[in-house]
C-alpha positions as CSV (number, residue, x, y, z in Angstrom):
1,M,234.4,58.6,169.0
2,N,234.1,57.3,165.8
3,Q,230.5,58.5,164.3
4,N,230.4,55.5,162.0
5,N,230.5,53.0,164.9
6,F,228.7,54.6,167.4
7,F,226.7,51.5,168.3
8,M,230.1,50.4,169.9
9,W,229.6,52.8,172.6
10,L,225.8,51.8,173.5
11,P,225.3,49.3,176.3
12,Q,224.2,46.0,174.9
13,E,220.6,46.5,176.6
14,V,220.0,50.0,174.6
15,T,221.5,48.3,171.3
16,L,219.0,45.6,171.7
17,Y,216.3,48.0,172.5
18,I,216.8,50.0,169.4
19,F,216.9,46.8,167.3
20,S,213.7,45.2,169.0
21,Q,211.9,48.3,167.6
22,L,212.4,47.3,164.1
23,D,210.2,45.3,161.9
24,I,211.7,42.0,160.4
25,Q,212.4,43.7,157.1
26,S,214.4,46.6,158.8
27,L,215.7,44.2,161.1
28,C,217.0,42.0,158.0
29,R,218.4,44.9,156.4
30,A,220.1,46.3,159.6
31,S,221.8,43.1,159.8
32,M,223.5,43.6,156.5
33,T,225.1,46.8,157.3
34,C,228.2,45.9,158.9
35,M,229.8,42.9,160.6
36,S,229.0,44.1,164.0
37,W,225.0,44.7,163.4
38,F,225.1,41.4,161.9
39,A,226.4,39.4,165.0
40,T,224.3,41.2,167.3
41,I,221.2,40.7,165.4
42,R,221.9,37.1,164.4
43,N,223.0,36.2,167.9
44,N,220.0,37.6,169.7
45,D,217.0,35.3,169.6
46,R,214.9,37.6,171.5
47,L,215.0,40.1,168.7
48,W,213.3,37.4,166.4
49,K,210.7,35.8,169.2
50,P,208.0,38.7,168.8
51,H,208.2,38.3,164.8
52,C,207.9,34.5,165.2
53,L,205.0,34.5,167.6
54,A,203.1,37.0,165.0
55,V,203.7,34.7,162.4
56,R,202.7,31.9,164.7
57,A,199.2,33.1,164.8
58,V,198.8,32.0,161.0
59,C,201.3,29.1,160.9
60,R,201.0,27.7,164.7
61,R,201.9,24.2,163.3
62,E,205.3,25.1,161.8
63,V,206.5,27.2,164.3
64,D,205.4,24.8,167.3
65,D,207.3,22.0,165.0
66,D,210.5,23.9,164.8
67,R,210.4,25.2,168.2
68,K,210.2,21.3,169.5
69,S,212.9,20.5,167.2
70,G,215.1,22.6,169.2
71,Y,215.3,25.3,166.2
72,S,215.9,29.2,167.5
73,W,213.5,31.9,167.0
74,R,215.4,33.3,164.2
75,V,215.6,29.8,162.4
76,S,211.8,29.2,162.8
77,I,210.9,32.6,161.2
78,I,213.2,32.3,158.3
79,F,211.9,28.7,157.9
80,V,208.1,30.2,157.9
81,V,209.1,33.1,155.9
82,C,210.7,30.9,153.2
83,S,207.9,28.5,153.2
84,I,205.5,31.4,152.7
85,L,207.8,33.0,149.8
86,K,208.2,29.6,148.2
87,Y,204.6,29.9,147.2
88,T,204.5,33.6,146.4
89,V,207.9,34.2,144.8
90,V,210.0,32.3,142.7
91,G,213.5,31.8,143.3
92,V,214.5,32.6,146.9
93,N,218.2,33.7,147.1
94,Q,220.0,30.7,148.3
95,T,223.2,32.5,149.2
96,L,221.3,35.0,151.6
97,L,219.4,32.1,153.0
98,S,222.4,30.0,153.6
99,A,224.1,33.0,155.1
100,W,221.3,33.3,157.8
101,M,221.1,29.7,158.6
102,R,224.9,29.3,159.8
């Protein structure tokens, strides 16, 4: 077994459980590790739902509107975080954002 790609040998449920233990910042960083992790994290909305629900406590209208519009939990959390960052940090990295929005 290749030590560098041990995740491919784990059952999907185990991989998702491990990723579900990460905070949002760690989850985003893990997604930049390799294409396999990126795809796993990006394509599993249930990893993003708890983070989105936590933010919903503060930004209920925004999250509810996104969900009613058909956006995934992942896209909803990105929208909320970016709108928060817009008011606290100048210059959100558009390349990174556009990669996550695809």
